[in-house]
C-alpha positions as CSV (number, residue, x, y, z in Angstrom):
1,M,-22.5,-1.6,-3.6
2,T,-25.5,-1.9,-1.2
3,S,-27.0,1.2,0.3
4,D,-27.2,-0.6,3.7
5,P,-24.3,1.0,5.7
6,R,-23.8,-2.1,7.8
7,L,-23.4,-4.3,4.7
8,T,-21.2,-1.8,3.0
9,L,-18.9,-1.7,6.0
10,L,-18.9,-5.5,6.2
11,S,-17.8,-5.7,2.6
12,L,-14.9,-3.4,3.4
13,I,-14.0,-5.4,6.4
14,N,-13.9,-8.6,4.4
15,G,-11.8,-7.1,1.6
16,F,-8.8,-9.1,2.7
17,Q,-10.4,-12.2,1.4
18,I,-10.5,-10.9,-2.1
19,T,-6.8,-9.8,-1.9
20,Q,-5.7,-13.3,-0.9
21,A,-7.9,-15.0,-3.5
22,I,-6.4,-12.8,-6.3
23,R,-2.9,-13.5,-5.1
24,V,-3.5,-17.2,-5.3
25,A,-5.0,-17.0,-8.8
26,S,-2.0,-14.9,-9.9
27,I,0.6,-17.4,-8.5
28,L,-1.3,-20.2,-10.3
29,R,-1.3,-18.2,-13.5
30,V,-5.0,-18.9,-14.1
31,A,-5.4,-15.9,-16.4
32,D,-2.5,-17.0,-18.6
33,H,-4.2,-20.4,-19.0
34,L,-7.5,-18.8,-20.0
35,N,-5.8,-16.5,-22.6
36,D,-6.8,-18.8,-25.4
37,G,-10.4,-19.2,-24.3
38,T,-12.8,-20.9,-21.8
39,R,-11.5,-23.9,-19.9
40,S,-13.1,-26.3,-17.5
41,V,-12.0,-26.3,-13.9
42,G,-10.7,-29.8,-14.5
43,E,-8.4,-28.6,-17.2
44,L,-7.3,-25.7,-15.1
45,A,-6.6,-27.9,-12.1
46,G,-4.3,-30.0,-14.3
47,L,-2.5,-27.0,-15.7
48,T,-2.1,-25.4,-12.2
49,K,-1.5,-28.6,-10.3
50,S,-4.4,-27.8,-8.0
51,H,-7.2,-29.7,-6.3
52,P,-10.1,-29.5,-8.7
53,D,-13.0,-28.9,-6.2
54,T,-11.0,-26.4,-4.2
55,L,-9.8,-24.5,-7.3
56,Y,-13.5,-24.3,-8.3
57,R,-14.4,-22.7,-5.0
58,L,-11.6,-20.1,-5.5
59,L,-12.6,-19.3,-9.1
60,R,-16.3,-19.1,-8.4
61,A,-15.7,-16.6,-5.6
62,L,-13.5,-14.5,-7.9
63,A,-16.1,-14.7,-10.7
64,A,-18.6,-13.3,-8.3
65,V,-16.6,-10.1,-8.0
66,G,-15.8,-9.9,-11.7
67,V,-12.3,-11.2,-11.9
68,F,-13.4,-14.2,-14.0
69,Q,-16.6,-15.3,-15.7
70,E,-18.2,-18.6,-14.6
71,E,-20.0,-20.4,-17.4
72,E,-22.2,-23.5,-17.4
73,G,-20.5,-26.8,-16.5
74,R,-17.9,-25.3,-14.1
75,K,-16.1,-23.6,-17.0
76,F,-14.3,-20.2,-16.7
77,A,-13.4,-17.4,-19.0
78,L,-11.4,-14.2,-18.7
79,T,-13.0,-10.8,-18.0
80,P,-11.4,-7.4,-18.7
81,M,-10.4,-7.4,-15.0
82,G,-9.0,-10.9,-15.1
83,D,-7.1,-10.0,-18.2
84,C,-4.9,-7.7,-16.1
85,L,-3.6,-10.8,-14.3
86,R,-2.0,-12.1,-17.5
87,A,1.8,-11.9,-17.5
88,D,1.7,-10.2,-21.0
89,S,-1.2,-7.9,-20.3
90,A,-0.9,-4.3,-21.5
91,T,-2.0,-3.3,-18.0
92,P,-0.7,-6.0,-15.7
93,L,-1.2,-6.3,-12.0
94,G,-0.5,-9.9,-11.1
95,A,2.9,-9.3,-9.6
96,W,1.6,-6.5,-7.4
97,A,-1.2,-8.9,-6.2
98,E,1.6,-11.4,-5.3
99,V,3.5,-8.7,-3.4
100,V,0.6,-7.3,-1.3
101,G,-0.7,-10.8,-0.5
102,S,2.7,-12.2,0.6
103,P,3.2,-13.1,4.2
104,Y,6.0,-10.6,4.9
105,F,3.9,-7.7,3.5
106,W,0.7,-9.0,5.2
107,R,2.3,-9.1,8.6
108,A,3.4,-5.4,8.3
109,W,-0.2,-4.4,7.7
110,G,-1.2,-6.4,10.7
111,H,1.2,-4.1,12.7
112,L,-0.7,-0.9,11.6
113,L,-1.9,-0.2,15.1
114,H,1.6,0.1,16.3
115,S,2.4,2.7,13.6
116,V,-0.7,4.7,14.4
117,Q,0.0,4.8,18.1
118,T,3.7,5.5,17.8
119,G,4.3,7.0,14.3
120,E,7.0,4.4,13.7
121,N,7.3,2.3,10.5
122,A,5.5,-1.0,11.1
123,F,7.8,-3.2,8.9
124,K,11.0,-2.0,10.6
125,N,9.6,-2.4,14.1
126,L,8.4,-5.9,13.3
127,N,11.5,-7.1,11.5
128,G,14.3,-5.1,12.9
129,K,15.2,-3.9,9.3
130,D,13.6,-1.8,6.6
131,V,11.8,-3.4,3.7
132,W,14.6,-2.6,1.3
133,Q,17.2,-4.5,3.3
134,F,14.7,-7.4,3.8
135,R,14.2,-7.7,0.0
136,A,17.9,-7.5,-0.6
137,E,18.4,-10.4,1.8
138,H,15.5,-12.4,0.2
139,P,16.1,-12.1,-3.5
140,E,12.9,-14.1,-4.4
141,H,10.8,-11.3,-2.8
142,G,13.0,-8.6,-4.3
143,A,12.5,-10.2,-7.8
144,T,8.7,-10.2,-7.4
145,F,8.7,-6.6,-6.2
146,D,10.9,-5.5,-9.2
147,R,8.5,-7.4,-11.5
148,A,5.6,-5.6,-9.9
149,M,7.2,-2.2,-10.3
150,T,7.9,-2.9,-14.0
151,Q,4.2,-4.0,-14.4
152,L,2.9,-0.9,-12.7
153,S,5.1,1.3,-14.9
154,R,3.7,-0.5,-18.0
155,G,0.2,0.4,-16.8
156,S,0.9,4.0,-16.1
157,A,3.4,4.8,-18.9
158,E,0.7,5.5,-21.6
159,A,-1.1,7.9,-19.3
160,V,2.1,9.8,-18.5
161,I,3.0,10.1,-22.1
162,R,-0.4,11.5,-22.9
163,A,-0.3,13.9,-20.0
164,Y,3.1,15.4,-20.5
165,D,5.0,16.7,-23.6
166,F,8.6,15.3,-23.5
167,S,9.4,16.5,-27.0
168,A,11.4,19.6,-25.9
169,F,14.0,17.5,-24.1
170,L,17.1,15.8,-25.6
171,H,18.2,13.5,-22.8
172,I,16.1,12.2,-19.9
173,V,17.6,10.6,-16.7
174,D,15.2,8.2,-15.0
175,V,16.3,8.3,-11.4
176,G,15.2,5.1,-9.5
177,G,13.8,3.8,-12.8
178,G,14.0,0.2,-12.0
179,Q,14.2,-2.1,-15.0
180,G,13.6,0.8,-17.4
181,L,10.1,0.3,-18.7
182,M,8.9,3.8,-18.1
183,L,11.9,5.3,-19.8
184,A,11.6,2.9,-22.7
185,A,8.0,4.0,-23.3
186,I,9.1,7.6,-23.4
187,L,12.0,6.9,-25.7
188,R,9.7,4.9,-28.0
189,A,7.2,7.8,-28.2
190,H,10.0,10.3,-28.9
191,P,12.6,8.9,-31.3
192,H,14.9,11.9,-31.0
193,L,15.4,11.4,-27.3
194,R,18.2,9.7,-25.4
195,G,18.0,8.4,-21.9
196,T,19.9,7.3,-18.9
197,L,18.5,4.7,-16.5
198,F,19.8,5.1,-13.0
199,D,19.1,2.7,-10.1
200,Q,20.8,0.4,-7.7
201,P,23.2,-2.0,-9.4
202,D,21.3,-5.1,-8.5
203,V,18.1,-3.6,-9.9
204,V,19.3,-2.4,-13.3
205,T,20.9,-5.8,-14.1
206,A,17.6,-6.8,-15.8
207,A,17.2,-3.5,-17.6
208,T,19.2,-4.5,-20.7
209,A,16.7,-7.1,-21.8
210,V,13.7,-4.7,-21.1
211,L,15.3,-1.9,-23.1
212,A,16.4,-4.2,-25.9
213,E,13.0,-5.8,-26.2
214,R,11.5,-2.4,-26.8
215,G,14.1,-1.3,-29.3
216,V,15.6,1.6,-27.4
217,I,18.8,0.0,-26.0
218,D,20.9,1.9,-28.5
219,R,19.6,5.2,-27.1
220,C,19.9,4.5,-23.5
221,D,22.8,4.3,-21.0
222,I,22.4,2.1,-17.8
223,V,24.1,3.4,-14.7
224,G,24.1,1.8,-11.2
225,G,24.4,3.8,-8.0
226,S,22.6,5.3,-5.0
227,F,20.4,8.4,-5.5
228,F,21.4,9.4,-1.9
229,E,25.0,9.9,-3.1
230,T,25.0,11.0,-6.8
231,V,23.0,10.9,-10.0
232,P,24.2,11.5,-13.6
233,E,24.9,15.2,-14.2
234,G,24.2,17.7,-16.8
235,F,21.1,16.6,-18.6
236,D,17.9,18.5,-19.3
237,A,15.2,16.4,-17.7
238,Y,15.2,14.2,-14.5
239,L,12.3,11.8,-14.0
240,M,11.4,10.0,-10.8
241,R,8.4,7.7,-10.8
242,A,7.0,6.7,-7.4
243,V,10.3,7.2,-5.7
244,I,9.7,10.2,-3.4
245,H,6.7,8.6,-1.8
246,D,8.8,5.8,-0.4
247,W,10.6,8.2,2.0
248,E,9.9,10.6,4.8
249,D,10.6,14.3,4.4
250,D,14.3,14.3,5.5
251,E,15.3,11.5,3.2
252,A,13.2,12.9,0.3
253,I,14.8,16.4,0.7
254,A,18.3,14.8,0.8
255,M,17.5,12.9,-2.4
256,L,16.2,16.0,-4.1
257,K,19.3,17.9,-3.1
258,V,21.4,15.3,-4.8
259,C,19.3,15.9,-8.0
260,R,19.6,19.6,-7.6
261,R,23.4,19.4,-7.6
262,A,23.2,17.4,-10.9
263,V,20.8,19.5,-12.9
264,G,21.6,22.6,-15.0
265,E,19.7,25.8,-14.4
266,T,17.3,25.2,-17.3
267,A,16.6,21.5,-16.5
268,K,13.3,20.2,-15.4
269,L,12.6,17.7,-12.5
270,L,9.5,15.5,-13.1
271,L,8.0,13.5,-10.3
272,I,5.3,11.0,-11.1
273,E,3.4,10.6,-7.9
274,R,-0.1,10.4,-6.4
275,L,-1.5,13.6,-4.9
276,V,-3.6,13.4,-1.7
277,A,-7.0,14.9,-2.4
278,P,-9.1,17.2,-0.2
279,P,-11.1,15.7,2.7
280,N,-13.6,12.9,1.9
281,E,-12.3,12.4,-1.7
282,M,-10.3,9.9,-3.6
283,P,-9.5,7.1,-1.1
284,A,-6.8,5.3,-3.2
285,A,-4.0,7.8,-2.5
286,K,-5.0,8.0,1.2
287,F,-4.8,4.2,1.6
288,S,-1.6,4.2,-0.4
289,D,-0.3,6.6,2.2
290,L,-1.1,4.0,4.9
291,N,0.8,1.5,2.8
292,M,3.8,3.8,2.9
293,L,3.5,4.0,6.7
294,V,3.5,0.3,7.3
295,S,5.9,-0.9,4.5
296,P,8.6,1.4,3.0
297,G,8.2,4.1,5.6
298,G,7.3,7.1,3.4
299,R,4.1,9.0,2.7
300,E,1.8,10.3,0.0
301,R,1.6,14.1,-0.2
302,T,-0.6,17.0,-1.1
303,R,0.5,19.5,-3.8
304,E,1.4,21.9,-1.0
305,E,3.6,19.3,0.7
306,F,5.4,18.7,-2.6
307,S,5.9,22.4,-3.0
308,D,7.4,22.6,0.4
309,L,9.8,19.7,-0.4
310,F,10.9,21.5,-3.5
311,A,11.5,24.8,-1.7
312,K,13.7,23.0,0.9
313,S,15.8,21.3,-1.8
314,G,16.4,24.1,-4.3
315,F,13.5,23.6,-6.7
316,E,10.2,25.4,-7.4
317,L,7.0,23.6,-8.3
318,T,5.8,24.9,-11.7
319,L,2.9,22.8,-13.0
320,V,1.0,19.6,-12.2
321,F,-0.4,17.4,-15.1
322,P,-2.9,14.7,-14.1
323,A,-1.9,11.3,-15.6
324,G,-4.3,8.6,-14.6
325,I,-4.0,7.7,-10.9
326,H,-0.7,9.7,-10.8
327,N,0.4,13.2,-11.7
328,V,3.4,14.5,-13.5
329,I,4.7,17.1,-11.0
330,E,7.0,19.5,-12.8
331,A,9.7,21.6,-11.0
332,R,12.6,23.8,-12.0
333,P,15.7,24.9,-10.2
334,R,15.5,28.0,-8.1
């Protein structure tokens, strides 16, 4: 990045252009078409049903920021960054690019000023309903979001397994576990473990295929329900990945109290969440916090704020284990 502060700021201001360009490349599945090697823009235009010259303009821009590699004769190849847009990438991000660049998500961010001035959730103010109800009413958007959450779980699962020792447990409940990819990764790493996947009934419908594909369906129960009402009781570990940050404190405490009623006195609660860093450090979590403000209506938190949530819901924070961009935050019943 340039040392000229004006040009540095200008590149930040224009960041939206890159977001939308990556979204289009993901929708067109350009990275999947480059998986077998370099292709000309003409070939790619045919495969993606795109206008050749305009597709070239898109890809050369993305190549300039490292998403693709432009070669002689208007040919393009994958880069390590672009590889993350493949549907079967080990660390996929394509579905998330499609979510954050979609019009409904984009409009909420355009309403950020309202949130900053009022403290209100931008999406709800703009649409008259929260983002969860919106996605339920628009299943095409809900499906893309569920796919994005599964992909993000795939990208973080390895870091979580390296960071935290699950071997002492016998049965893990993944609360709000989506389609089960995180739980499947943990079960694969620890063959003695059993698991229960718990999420909304319409979310877990796709979980059987995910768990079966990864060879753990025989060690996993799938349960549908609301974590504001009840969660499966009596097991020794309860996992929640990127769930608490979707909610403000009152809802988060209510959810944690439901978990507290379900856990035994020796059980562990494990939250996989970002931690907000001290001033002037680690912007990713702080901009994720703004995303919580404008979209689902939650917030990212500091370690101290998590400790306070636990204290108000019958838990005690014990340890924090860094796990890539997230942390495994361990708590026990008080």
